[in-house]
C-alpha positions as CSV (number, residue, x, y, z in Angstrom):
1,M,61.2,61.1,7.7
2,S,60.8,64.5,9.2
3,L,59.3,64.9,12.7
4,E,56.3,66.9,11.3
5,L,55.5,64.1,8.9
6,E,55.9,61.5,11.6
7,L,53.5,63.3,13.9
8,L,51.0,63.8,11.1
9,E,51.0,60.0,10.5
10,I,50.5,59.3,14.2
11,Y,47.6,61.7,14.4
12,E,46.0,60.4,11.3
13,K,46.4,56.8,12.5
14,N,44.8,57.7,15.9
15,L,41.8,59.2,14.1
16,K,41.3,56.1,12.0
17,E,41.6,53.8,15.0
18,G,39.3,56.1,17.1
19,S,35.7,57.1,16.9
20,D,33.9,60.4,16.4
21,K,31.1,59.2,18.8
22,L,30.9,61.4,21.8
23,V,30.8,60.1,25.4
24,E,28.8,61.8,28.1
25,V,30.8,63.2,31.0
26,Q,29.8,62.6,34.6
27,H,30.3,66.1,36.1
28,K,28.6,68.6,33.9
29,K,29.5,72.3,33.9
30,P,27.9,75.0,31.6
31,P,30.1,76.7,29.0
32,K,31.8,80.0,29.8
33,C,34.2,82.2,27.7
34,G,37.8,81.4,28.5
35,Q,37.3,77.8,29.4
36,I,39.6,75.2,28.0
37,R,37.6,72.0,27.7
38,E,38.3,68.4,26.8
39,L,35.8,66.8,24.5
40,W,35.3,63.1,25.3
41,S,35.8,61.2,22.1
42,V,38.5,58.7,21.0
43,P,41.0,60.3,20.8
44,V,40.0,63.2,23.0
45,E,39.9,66.7,21.5
46,R,40.5,69.9,23.4
47,F,39.1,73.4,22.7
48,L,38.8,76.9,24.0
49,I,35.6,78.8,24.2
50,L,36.1,82.3,22.6
51,E,32.6,83.9,22.8
52,E,28.9,83.3,22.7
53,T,27.7,84.3,19.2
54,G,24.0,83.5,19.6
55,E,21.7,82.2,22.1
56,G,23.4,78.9,23.2
57,L,25.9,78.9,20.3
58,Y,29.6,79.4,21.0
59,L,32.6,80.2,18.9
60,T,35.4,77.9,19.8
61,V,39.0,77.2,18.7
62,P,40.7,73.7,18.8
63,M,43.8,73.2,20.9
64,T,46.3,70.4,20.5
65,S,49.4,68.9,22.2
66,Y,50.9,68.3,18.7
67,L,52.8,71.6,19.1
68,Q,55.4,70.9,16.4
69,L,52.5,71.0,13.9
70,L,51.4,74.5,14.7
71,P,52.8,77.9,13.4
72,N,55.7,79.2,15.5
73,N,53.6,82.1,16.8
74,A,50.7,80.0,18.0
75,P,49.7,80.8,21.7
76,M,50.7,78.0,24.1
77,Y,49.2,77.2,27.5
78,E,50.2,74.9,30.4
79,I,47.4,72.8,32.0
80,K,48.8,72.4,35.5
81,G,48.0,69.1,37.2
82,R,47.6,67.3,33.9
83,G,51.0,67.6,32.5
84,L,49.6,69.1,29.3
85,R,51.0,71.9,27.1
86,L,48.4,72.9,24.5
87,G,48.7,75.2,21.5
88,V,46.0,77.1,19.6
89,V,45.1,75.7,16.1
90,P,44.6,78.6,13.7
91,V,41.0,77.7,12.8
92,W,37.6,78.0,14.6
93,D,34.4,76.1,15.1
94,Y,30.8,76.5,16.4
95,L,29.4,74.3,19.2
96,R,26.0,74.3,20.9
97,Q,25.9,74.7,24.7
98,E,24.2,71.3,25.2
99,L,27.0,69.5,23.3
100,I,29.6,71.3,25.3
101,T,28.0,70.7,28.6
102,T,27.1,67.0,28.0
103,Y,30.3,65.8,26.3
104,S,33.1,67.9,27.6
105,Q,34.8,68.8,30.9
106,V,36.7,71.9,32.0
107,I,40.4,71.4,32.3
108,G,41.6,75.1,32.5
109,V,40.6,78.7,32.3
110,I,42.4,81.7,30.7
111,S,42.0,85.4,31.3
112,Q,40.3,88.0,29.1
113,D,43.6,89.4,28.1
114,Q,44.7,86.0,26.9
115,L,41.4,85.6,25.0
116,E,42.1,88.8,23.1
117,R,45.6,87.6,22.3
118,I,44.1,84.5,20.7
119,K,41.5,86.4,18.8
120,N,44.2,88.6,17.3
121,F,46.2,85.5,16.4
122,L,43.2,84.1,14.6
123,R,42.5,87.4,12.8
124,E,46.1,87.9,11.6
125,S,47.0,87.1,8.1
126,Q,49.7,84.5,8.5
127,S,51.7,82.2,6.3
128,I,50.8,78.7,7.5
129,P,53.4,75.9,6.9
130,W,52.5,72.8,4.9
131,H,52.4,70.5,8.0
132,T,50.0,72.9,9.8
133,R,47.7,73.0,6.7
134,R,47.6,69.2,6.6
135,F,47.0,69.0,10.3
136,I,44.1,71.5,10.1
137,K,42.6,69.5,7.2
138,L,42.6,66.3,9.3
139,N,41.4,68.1,12.4
140,S,38.7,70.1,10.7
141,K,37.2,67.0,9.0
142,R,36.6,65.6,12.5
143,W,35.2,68.8,14.0
144,A,32.9,69.5,11.0
145,K,30.4,66.8,12.2
146,W,30.1,68.3,15.6
147,T,30.0,71.9,14.2
148,M,27.3,71.1,11.7
149,Y,25.2,69.4,14.3
150,S,25.5,72.6,16.4
151,L,24.6,74.9,13.5
152,L,21.7,72.9,12.3
153,A,20.3,72.7,15.9
154,Q,20.8,76.4,16.2
155,A,18.9,77.0,12.9
156,E,16.0,74.9,14.1
157,L,15.9,76.9,17.4
158,A,16.2,80.3,15.7
159,E,13.8,80.1,12.8
160,R,12.7,83.7,13.7
161,E,16.1,84.9,12.4
162,E,15.6,85.6,8.7
163,A,18.0,84.0,6.3
164,Q,19.1,85.9,3.2
165,V,17.6,84.0,0.3
166,I,18.9,84.2,-3.3
167,R,17.4,82.3,-6.3
168,L,19.7,81.4,-9.2
169,S,18.6,82.8,-12.6
170,P,18.1,80.5,-15.6
171,D,21.3,81.9,-17.2
172,T,23.3,81.1,-14.0
173,E,21.9,77.6,-13.9
174,K,22.9,77.1,-17.5
175,A,26.5,78.4,-16.8
176,L,26.8,75.8,-14.0
177,E,26.4,72.9,-16.4
178,E,30.1,73.1,-17.2
179,I,31.1,72.0,-13.7
180,R,28.5,69.3,-13.1
181,T,31.0,66.5,-13.2
182,Y,31.1,65.2,-9.6
183,A,29.2,62.3,-8.0
184,L,28.6,63.4,-4.4
185,A,28.2,60.6,-1.8
186,A,24.7,60.5,-0.3
187,D,26.0,61.2,3.2
188,N,28.4,63.9,2.2
189,R,26.3,67.0,2.7
190,Y,28.1,69.1,5.3
191,F,31.3,71.0,4.5
192,K,33.8,73.4,6.0
193,V,35.2,75.6,3.2
194,G,37.8,78.1,4.4
195,N,36.4,79.9,7.4
196,F,32.7,79.2,6.9
197,F,30.4,76.2,6.8
198,V,28.1,74.8,4.1
199,V,25.0,72.6,4.1
200,L,23.9,71.1,0.7
201,E,20.3,70.0,0.4
202,E,18.2,69.2,-2.7
203,G,17.7,72.5,-4.5
204,L,19.5,74.5,-1.7
205,L,23.0,75.6,-0.8
206,R,23.1,77.1,2.7
207,L,26.2,79.1,3.8
208,Y,27.0,80.0,7.4
209,L,29.3,83.0,7.0
210,P,31.4,84.6,9.8
211,I,29.3,87.2,11.6
212,E,31.8,89.9,10.6
213,F,30.7,89.5,7.0
214,V,27.3,91.0,7.8
215,G,27.2,94.5,6.1
216,K,30.0,93.7,3.8
217,V,29.9,93.2,0.0
218,V,30.9,89.7,-1.1
219,R,31.0,87.6,-4.3
220,V,30.1,83.9,-4.1
221,L,31.4,81.8,-6.9
222,L,31.0,78.2,-8.0
223,G,34.0,77.7,-10.2
224,S,34.1,80.9,-12.3
225,V,30.3,81.3,-12.1
226,V,29.0,84.1,-9.8
227,V,26.0,82.8,-7.9
228,F,25.7,85.9,-5.7
229,E,27.2,89.3,-5.4
230,G,26.0,91.9,-3.0
231,E,25.8,93.0,0.6
232,V,25.5,90.3,3.3
233,E,22.4,90.9,5.4
234,S,22.5,87.7,7.5
235,P,25.2,85.2,8.4
236,R,22.9,82.5,7.0
237,L,22.9,82.8,3.2
238,E,20.6,80.4,1.3
239,I,21.0,80.0,-2.4
240,L,18.2,78.2,-4.3
241,G,19.0,76.3,-7.4
242,N,20.2,73.0,-8.9
243,F,23.6,72.0,-7.4
244,F,23.6,68.4,-8.4
245,G,26.9,67.1,-9.6
246,I,29.0,70.1,-8.4
247,N,32.1,69.5,-6.2
248,I,31.1,72.1,-3.6
249,P,34.3,71.9,-1.5
250,E,36.5,72.4,-4.5
251,E,34.4,74.9,-6.5
252,L,32.9,77.2,-3.8
253,K,34.6,80.5,-3.0
254,V,33.5,83.6,-1.1
255,V,35.4,86.7,-1.9
256,E,35.1,90.0,0.1
257,L,34.9,93.0,-2.3
């Protein structure tokens, strides 16, 4: 068995034996860009705060001590006093300030120059090895719950920010019949698809797109059916229609034109 496969099995076993329930920290410090923080769960997760993207909402990137599972060019950082060496996972998440403050503690700080280096790493088009892709899938499934809480809380606090709303035409609804083959679990309504997040509600598909998509022209597809094509006016895109029976994580794609 290869080292990478062995590490993946160890990480997956730790996740199964652990819990996603967060534990409140004793000494609370507010979030700031450049902080490396440890989220108190079992097992613990570490992350870096990249920037504040909205009032109280922060863009973060996971960090891990499973260095052999990362790309060779992933930035690495020593956490002195803890005996930790952490690498940057090539994916990002959103977290609300109250979640960060209540359930995580600061374990390190990096400079603005190092922050820019990490942002460049995340923006770069890179060939990700199979073991990194599998690690990201396991890691992202865990982070998705905390991210979706943060995004939903942000949406409730920022109702004044208009969402871009699209209603499916009858012809589009009819075209979707061909891919209504999937029985979705009742509690499986939040997804991370590529570099964006999705909430599925009755009669509504809500996409939280990267902020840099605003002003760009995109095509949103379910299978081969185009459900939206046009300029993105808001990072929150709401598509009204019947999505019952559609395997959203497998069928949904957003393509920049």
